[in-house]
C-alpha positions in Angstrom: -123.4 -84.5 136.4 -125.4 -87.6 135.7 -128.5 -88.1 137.9 -127.9 -91.5 139.5 -130.7 -91.3 142.1 -132.8 -93.9 140.2 -129.7 -96.2 140.0 -128.9 -96.2 143.6 -128.9 -99.5 145.4 -131.5 -100.2 148.1 -130.3 -99.6 151.6 -128.6 -102.7 152.9 -128.9 -103.3 156.6 -127.5 -106.1 158.6 -130.4 -108.3 157.7 -130.0 -107.7 154.0 -126.8 -109.7 153.7 -123.7 -109.0 151.6 -123.9 -106.3 148.9 -121.6 -106.5 145.9 -120.5 -102.9 145.7 -118.1 -103.8 142.9 -121.0 -104.5 140.6 -122.8 -101.3 141.8 -119.7 -99.2 141.0 -119.3 -100.9 137.6 -122.9 -100.0 136.8 -122.4 -96.4 138.1 -119.3 -96.0 136.0 -121.0 -97.3 132.9 -124.0 -94.9 133.5 -121.7 -91.9 133.9 -119.6 -92.9 130.8 -122.7 -93.4 128.6 -124.1 -90.0 129.7 -120.9 -88.1 129.2 -119.9 -89.6 125.9 -123.3 -90.0 124.2 -126.0 -88.4 126.3 -127.5 -91.8 126.9 -129.3 -92.6 130.1 -128.9 -96.3 131.2 -132.1 -96.3 133.2 -133.5 -99.8 132.9 -137.0 -98.6 133.7 -137.2 -96.5 130.5 -138.4 -98.2 127.4 -136.9 -95.9 124.8 -134.2 -96.4 122.3 -131.4 -95.0 124.5 -132.1 -97.5 127.3 -132.1 -100.3 124.7 -128.7 -99.0 123.3 -127.4 -98.7 126.9 -128.4 -102.3 127.6 -126.5 -103.5 124.6 -123.5 -101.5 125.5 -123.6 -102.8 129.1 -123.8 -106.4 127.8 -120.9 -106.0 125.5 -118.8 -104.3 128.1 -119.6 -107.0 130.6 -118.4 -109.6 128.1 -115.1 -107.7 127.6 -114.6 -107.4 131.4 -115.1 -111.1 131.8 -112.6 -111.8 129.0 -110.0 -109.6 130.6 -110.5 -111.0 134.1 -110.1 -114.5 132.7 -107.1 -113.5 130.7 -105.5 -111.9 133.8 -106.1 -115.0 135.9 -104.4 -117.5 133.6 -100.7 -118.5 133.7 -100.5 -118.8 129.9 -102.1 -116.2 127.7 -103.4 -117.5 124.4 -103.0 -114.9 121.6 -106.2 -113.1 120.6 -106.1 -114.4 117.0 -106.5 -118.0 118.2 -110.2 -118.9 117.9 -110.8 -120.1 121.4 -114.4 -119.6 122.7 -113.2 -116.7 124.9 -111.4 -115.0 122.1 -114.4 -115.4 119.8 -116.8 -114.0 122.4 -114.4 -111.1 123.0 -114.2 -110.3 119.3 -118.0 -110.4 119.0 -118.4 -108.0 122.0 -115.9 -105.6 120.4 -117.8 -105.8 117.1 -121.0 -105.2 118.9 -119.6 -102.1 120.6 -118.2 -100.8 117.3 -121.6 -101.3 115.6 -123.4 -99.5 118.5 -121.0 -96.5 118.6 -121.0 -96.0 114.8 -124.8 -96.3 114.8 -125.0 -93.6 117.6 -122.7 -91.4 115.6 -124.6 -91.9 112.3 -128.0 -91.2 114.1 -126.6 -88.0 115.6 -125.3 -86.8 112.3 -128.7 -87.5 110.7 -130.4 -85.5 113.5 -128.0 -82.6 113.0 -128.6 -82.6 109.2 -132.4 -82.6 109.9 -132.0 -79.7 112.3 -129.9 -77.7 109.8 -132.4 -78.4 107.1 -135.3 -77.3 109.3 -133.6 -74.1 110.5 -131.9 -73.2 107.3 -128.2 -73.4 106.7 -127.5 -69.8 107.4 -129.3 -69.8 110.8 -127.5 -73.0 111.8 -124.1 -71.6 110.9 -124.9 -68.3 112.7 -125.9 -70.2 115.8 -122.5 -71.9 115.8 -123.9 -75.1 117.3 -126.3 -77.5 115.9 -127.7 -78.8 119.1 -128.3 -78.0 122.7 -126.7 -81.4 123.7 -123.7 -81.2 126.0 -122.1 -84.6 125.6 -118.6 -85.4 124.2 -120.0 -86.7 120.9 -121.8 -83.5 120.2 -118.7 -81.4 121.1 -116.7 -83.5 118.6 -119.3 -83.2 115.9 -119.7 -79.4 116.4 -115.9 -78.8 116.2 
């Protein structure tokens, strides 16, 4: 389970006004997804590589959400291949997500190769797993 205590919204009393829980739940969903898929914590207070990656993922996903919301609200849907500003922004967001995900995969493979080299191939094979990580990416790479 992802630790979301640092991502909890401040308590909102009657004097605090209206709280957009939709945005809170979107952020929570992204945090859980990033942790489950890649072992990345999306804590904005952290200044490490994983929080930078998480911020870029969040930015790209927000662009995609905006695109789909606008597309769903129009009477006439313009095909994605037409280079409208919205379509171009969406393609850029998808490309950004692709680049980030492939970078995460390449980095993890490099880490695994380094671990195997340090431990020796026989020890790594005997251990059955190359890492103590428990995210989906590691499970797929270990299989």
